[in-house]
C-alpha positions in Angstrom: -52.2 -8.8 15.9 -53.6 -11.0 13.1 -52.6 -14.7 13.2 -51.1 -14.5 9.8 -48.6 -11.8 10.9 -47.8 -13.8 14.1 -47.0 -16.9 12.0 -44.8 -14.8 9.7 -42.9 -13.4 12.6 -42.4 -16.8 14.1 -41.2 -18.1 10.7 -38.7 -15.2 10.4 -37.5 -15.8 14.0 -37.0 -19.5 13.3 -35.1 -18.8 10.2 -32.9 -16.2 11.9 -32.2 -18.6 14.8 -31.2 -21.3 12.3 -28.8 -18.9 10.5 -27.3 -17.9 13.9 -26.5 -21.4 14.9 -25.0 -22.2 11.4 -22.2 -19.7 12.4 -19.4 -21.6 14.0 -18.6 -21.4 17.7 -16.0 -18.7 17.4 -18.2 -16.7 15.1 -20.9 -16.6 17.7 -18.4 -15.6 20.4 -17.2 -12.8 18.1 -20.7 -11.5 17.6 -21.3 -11.7 21.4 -18.0 -9.8 22.1 -18.9 -7.0 19.6 -22.4 -6.6 21.2 -20.9 -6.5 24.7 -18.4 -3.8 23.7 -21.1 -1.8 21.9 -23.5 -2.0 24.9 -21.2 -1.8 27.9 -17.9 -0.1 27.0 -17.2 3.2 28.9 -16.6 5.1 25.6 -19.2 4.7 22.9 -17.9 3.1 19.7 -19.5 2.8 16.3 -20.6 -0.7 15.2 -18.8 -0.4 11.9 -15.6 0.6 13.6 -15.8 -2.5 15.7 -16.5 -4.6 12.6 -13.5 -3.1 10.7 -11.2 -3.5 13.7 -12.2 -7.2 14.0 -11.4 -7.8 10.3 -8.1 -6.0 10.6 -7.2 -8.1 13.6 -8.1 -11.4 11.8 -6.2 -10.7 8.6 -3.3 -9.5 10.8 -2.9 -13.0 12.0 -2.5 -14.4 8.5 0.5 -13.9 6.1 1.8 -10.4 5.5 -0.2 -10.0 2.3 -3.7 -10.6 3.4 -5.5 -7.4 4.6 -8.9 -5.9 5.2 -9.5 -2.9 2.9 -12.0 -0.4 4.4 -14.6 1.2 2.0 -12.7 4.5 1.9 -9.5 2.7 0.8 -11.0 0.7 -2.1 -10.5 3.3 -4.8 -6.9 3.8 -4.0 -6.3 0.1 -3.8 -7.7 -0.4 -7.3 -5.1 2.1 -8.5 -2.2 0.4 -6.8 -0.7 -1.2 -9.9 -1.3 1.7 -12.2 1.8 3.0 -14.0 1.1 6.6 -13.2 0.3 8.0 -9.8 1.0 10.8 -7.4 3.6 10.0 -4.9 7.4 9.9 -4.1 8.5 7.0 -6.3 9.7 4.1 -4.2 8.9 0.4 -4.1 8.5 -1.1 -0.6 8.2 -4.5 1.1 7.3 -5.6 4.6 10.1 -7.6 6.2 8.4 -10.8 7.4 10.6 -11.2 10.5 11.0 -7.7 11.8 7.7 -6.3 10.4 9.7 -3.2 9.3 8.9 -1.2 6.2 11.9 -1.6 3.7 12.7 0.4 0.6 13.2 -2.1 -2.2 14.4 0.6 -4.6 13.8 4.3 -5.4 12.7 4.6 -9.0 15.2 6.4 -11.1 14.5 10.1 -11.6 11.6 10.3 -9.1 11.5 12.6 -6.1 12.6 9.9 -3.7 15.6 9.1 -5.9 16.6 12.7 -6.1 16.2 13.2 -2.4 18.7 10.4 -1.6 16.4 7.5 -0.6 18.4 4.3 -0.9 17.5 0.6 -1.5 17.4 -1.1 1.9 16.4 2.0 3.8 14.1 1.3 6.8 11.2 3.7 6.8 10.6 4.5 10.5 8.1 7.3 10.3 5.9 9.0 7.6 5.2 12.6 8.5 6.0 11.8 12.1 3.7 8.8 12.3 5.5 5.5 13.2 5.3 2.8 10.6 5.5 -0.2 12.9 2.3 -2.1 12.6 1.3 -0.3 9.4 0.4 -2.5 6.4 2.1 -1.8 3.0 -1.2 -0.4 1.8 -1.5 2.0 4.8 2.1 3.1 4.3 1.7 3.7 0.6 -1.5 5.7 1.3 0.3 7.9 3.7 3.1 8.6 1.2 0.6 9.5 -1.6 -0.9 12.9 -2.0 -1.3 15.8 -4.4 1.6 16.6 -6.6 3.6 19.5 -5.1 2.7 18.6 -1.5 5.7 17.6 0.7 6.0 14.5 2.8 8.8 13.8 5.4 10.2 10.2 5.7 12.3 9.3 8.7 14.6 6.6 7.3 17.6 4.7 8.6 20.2 4.0 5.9 21.7 0.5 5.9 24.9 0.4 8.0 24.1 3.7 9.7 22.9 4.1 13.3 21.2 7.5 13.3 17.9 7.9 11.4 17.5 11.1 9.3 14.5 13.0 8.1 14.1 13.3 4.3 11.7 15.9 2.9 10.3 14.8 -0.5 7.9 16.8 -2.7 5.3 14.5 -4.3 5.0 14.4 -8.0 3.1 12.4 -10.7 5.2 9.3 -11.1 5.6 7.9 -14.6 7.2 4.6 -14.4 9.3 2.8 -17.1 9.3 -0.8 -15.9 12.0 -1.9 -18.4 15.3 -0.1 -18.2 18.7 -0.5 -20.0 22.3 0.0 -18.8 22.9 3.7 -19.5 21.1 6.7 -21.0 22.2 8.5 -24.1 22.4 12.3 -24.4 18.6 12.5 -25.1 17.7 10.4 -22.1 16.9 7.2 -24.0 18.1 3.8 -22.6 21.0 2.0 -24.2 20.1 -1.7 -24.1 23.6 -3.0 -25.0 26.3 -3.2 -22.4 29.1 -0.8 -23.3 32.3 -2.6 -24.3 30.6 -6.0 -24.5 29.9 -6.6 -28.1 26.4 -7.9 -28.8 25.4 -8.5 -25.2 22.1 -6.9 -24.2 21.2 -5.7 -20.7 17.6 -5.3 -19.5 16.4 -4.4 -16.0 12.8 -5.0 -15.1 12.0 -2.7 -12.1 8.4 -4.0 -11.6 5.8 -5.9 -13.5 3.0 -3.6 -14.6 0.5 -3.1 -17.4 3.1 -1.9 -19.9 6.0 -4.3 -19.0 5.4 -6.8 -21.8 5.0 -4.1 -24.4 8.2 -2.3 -23.2 10.1 -5.6 -23.1 8.9 -6.6 -26.6 10.1 -3.3 -27.9 13.5 -3.6 -26.2 14.0 -7.2 -27.4 13.0 -6.3 -31.0 15.5 -3.4 -30.9 18.3 -5.7 -29.6 17.5 -8.5 -32.0 17.5 -6.1 -35.0 20.9 -4.8 -33.9 22.4 -8.3 -33.7 22.2 -9.3 -30.0 24.1 -12.5 -29.3 23.4 -12.8 -25.5 21.2 -11.2 -22.8 21.5 -10.3 -19.2 18.1 -10.0 -17.6 18.4 -8.1 -14.3 15.5 -8.8 -11.8 17.4 -7.7 -8.7 15.3 -5.7 -6.2 12.2 -6.3 -8.4 9.3 -6.8 -5.9 6.9 -8.2 -8.5 3.6 -7.0 -9.7 1.0 -8.3 -12.2 0.9 -12.1 -12.8 -0.2 -11.4 -16.4 3.0 -9.4 -16.9 5.2 -12.1 -15.6 3.4 -14.7 -17.8 3.7 -12.4 -20.8 7.4 -11.9 -20.1 8.1 -15.6 -20.0 6.0 -16.1 -23.2 8.4 -13.7 -25.0 11.4 -15.8 -24.0 10.0 -19.4 -23.9 8.4 -21.1 -26.9 6.5 -23.9 -25.2 5.7 -25.7 -21.9 4.4 -24.6 -18.5 5.3 -21.1 -17.3 3.7 -21.4 -13.9 0.8 -23.0 -12.1 -1.3 -21.7 -9.2 -2.3 -24.2 -6.5 -4.5 -24.1 -3.4 -3.5 -25.1 0.1 -4.1 -28.8 -0.7 -1.7 -28.4 -3.7 -4.5 -28.9 -6.2 -3.8 -27.0 -9.5 -6.2 -24.2 -9.9 -4.8 -22.8 -13.2 -1.9 -23.6 -15.6 -0.2 -20.9 -17.7 1.6 -22.2 -20.8 4.0 -20.6 -23.3 3.2 -20.2 -27.0 5.6 -20.2 -29.9 4.6 -17.1 -31.9 6.6 -14.0 -30.9 9.3 -15.9 -29.0 12.8 -14.5 -28.9 15.4 -17.2 -28.8 18.7 -18.4 -30.1 20.8 -16.5 -27.5 22.0 -17.4 -24.0 20.4 -15.6 -21.0 21.8 -14.9 -17.6 19.1 -13.9 -15.1 20.2 -11.8 -12.1 18.3 -12.1 -8.8 18.8 -11.3 -5.2 17.1 -11.6 -1.8 14.7 -8.7 -2.8 13.5 -10.3 -6.0 10.0 -11.4 -5.3 6.7 -12.6 -6.7 6.4 -12.0 -10.5 10.2 -11.7 -10.8 10.5 -15.2 -9.1 8.0 -16.6 -11.6 10.2 -15.3 -14.5 13.5 -16.5 -13.0 12.1 -20.0 -12.2 10.5 -20.4 -15.6 13.7 -19.5 -17.5 15.8 -21.7 -15.2 13.4 -24.7 -15.8 12.5 -24.2 -19.4 15.5 -22.8 -21.2 18.7 -24.9 -21.4 20.7 -21.8 -22.4 19.6 -19.8 -19.3 21.2 -19.6 -15.8 20.2 -17.8 -12.7 23.0 -15.7 -11.1 23.3 -13.9 -7.8 21.5 -14.7 -4.5 18.4 -16.7 -3.5 15.2 -14.8 -4.0 12.7 -13.6 -1.4 10.1 -16.4 -1.6 6.9 -14.4 -2.1 4.9 -16.7 -4.4 1.3 -16.1 -3.5 -1.9 -15.1 -5.2 -4.3 -12.7 -3.5 -7.9 -12.5 -4.4 -10.1 -9.5 -3.6 -13.4 -10.5 -2.0 -16.0 -7.7 -1.9 -18.1 -7.6 1.3 -21.8 -7.1 1.2 -23.3 -3.7 1.9 -20.3 -1.7 0.7 -18.3 -2.7 3.8 -15.0 -2.9 2.0 -13.1 -6.0 0.8 -10.7 -8.7 1.9 -7.5 -9.1 0.0 -6.9 -12.8 0.9 -4.0 -15.1 0.0 -5.7 -18.1 -1.6 -3.1 -19.9 -3.6 0.6 -20.0 -4.4 2.8 -20.0 -7.5 4.5 -23.3 -8.4 7.3 -23.4 -11.0 7.4 -25.7 -14.0 9.5 -28.3 -12.2 6.7 -28.7 -9.7 8.1 -26.9 -6.7 6.4 -24.2 -4.6 8.0 -20.8 -4.9 6.4 -19.4 -1.7 8.3 -19.4 1.6 5.7 -20.2 4.3 5.9 -18.9 7.8 7.2 -22.3 9.0 9.8 -22.6 6.3 13.5 -22.8 7.1 16.5 -21.8 5.1 17.1 -25.5 4.2 13.6 -25.9 2.7 13.1 -25.6 -1.1 11.4 -22.2 -1.7 12.2 -19.2 -3.9 14.7 -19.4 -6.7 18.3 -20.4 -6.1 21.2 -19.4 -8.4 22.5 -22.2 -10.6 25.4 -24.2 -9.2 28.6 -22.2 -9.5 26.7 -18.9 -10.1 25.9 -17.8 -6.5 27.5 -14.4 -5.8 26.7 -13.1 -2.3 27.0 -9.4 -1.5 27.1 -8.3 2.1 25.2 -5.2 3.2 28.2 -2.9 2.7 28.9 -4.3 -0.8 25.3 -3.8 -1.8 25.2 -0.2 -0.6 28.3 0.6 -2.7 26.8 -1.2 -5.7 23.6 0.8 -5.4 25.6 4.1 -5.4 27.5 2.8 -8.4 24.4 2.0 -10.3 22.8 5.3 -9.5 25.8 7.1 -10.9 25.9 4.9 -13.9 22.2 5.5 -14.6 22.9 9.2 -14.5 26.1 9.0 -16.5 28.0 10.5 -13.6 31.8 10.3 -13.4 34.0 10.2 -10.3 35.2 13.6 -9.4 39.0 14.2 -8.6 39.8 13.4 -5.0 37.0 10.8 -4.6 37.1 8.2 -1.8 39.1 5.1 -2.7 36.1 3.0 -1.6 33.9 4.5 -4.4 33.3 2.4 -7.5 34.0 3.7 -10.9 30.6 4.0 -12.7 32.4 3.2 -16.0 33.7 -0.1 -14.7 31.2 -3.0 -15.1 33.5 -5.2 -13.0 32.4 -3.2 -10.0 29.2 -5.3 -10.1 30.4 -8.8 -9.2 27.1 -10.4 -9.8 26.8 -8.7 -13.3 30.4 -9.8 -14.0 29.5 -13.4 -13.2 26.5 -13.2 -15.5 28.7 -11.8 -18.3 31.2 -14.6 -17.7 28.4 -17.2 -18.5 27.0 -15.3 -21.5 30.5 -14.9 -23.1 31.3 -18.6 -22.5 27.9 -19.6 -24.0 28.4 -17.4 -27.1 31.9 -18.8 -27.5 30.7 -22.4 -27.2 28.0 -21.8 -29.7 30.4 -20.3 -32.2 32.8 -23.3 -31.8 30.0 -25.8 -32.3 28.9 -23.9 -35.4 32.5 -23.9 -36.8 32.9 -27.6 -36.3 30.0 -28.6 -38.4 
């Protein structure tokens, strides 16, 4: 072999050795373990399978939102926040303590809603495959499929002991993220609360690409019709796009910080601020939240609570999911890491996120304003969900109904909404009295 080639090989070997020892101690052990398994395991295993398994294991030891995305899953992942997709029409969360898959809400009019899936349902199996240990991404992937194809979810309704199988036929899901109180005869949303003069009611189901446009349209419609106060319902909203949350706040706040993102050393990575043009103001706002309001919905609730003097938060403490995930593509087309790299901090300078070590006494999430906490137990929430579903569909109670059922026409059935209305009416009255005394 020519001396020149030998020298080149020695140089390459020295460079490779230097790179190897730059890997930390645990990294070298991991490489050693993978090699040993590949060489000596009784059953032959593909090197890429070992690699993917290692990354899945590592991300599984982090928070519930950091995951490894295999190459075959990348396309579906990139479509996750689209407003139109083939599926059953539910929003899901992973319970941090139990690691169970929970239905946040079935989207109105979708196959899941029509099949009787309820908010708070625990999804135990998808087509017979247990969900324990599945990531949210894996679960969503199993529920997706071609429109017209069925999927069977084994669910346990809140308060019921025996699971049931629910067959759902997949469809193309077209999601309206901003809803009103009731629908008219043509299926359009009514954005005013019936019987409450001048008080608007808007529900944001999730924060997607069209949320800001939909909200702007609804607010313009309400303003033109003489809205005097607003109830913004973010209950059971699992979040979505940061840009949609920021845009929502910018419609309702004319200046100041909306949210900052900070790294683990609490250093500010980015600050989002409100701008005056296009702001809707001059009316009191009651923001409804509960323990399933998360992420983007917490950003909006915190911003309004901190930046608008005429806004209050009503209901129950939010979920405490205030983190930012970055997608890091791996070399060689080996997939990607979705890694939590920072958290959302509210304008007051407090962290929204509930860490794994946080206690109930710690200051995370968004708490209702003093005097506006309204707690619903599990049974009360189940009844309220049934009430809201009937109200959405303009259903009336049939003769001989159970005395425990709530009348869809009676807004007082929703105690959290009733408390929000109490604030808005008082604020409108105070404003009128102040104007009359000038």
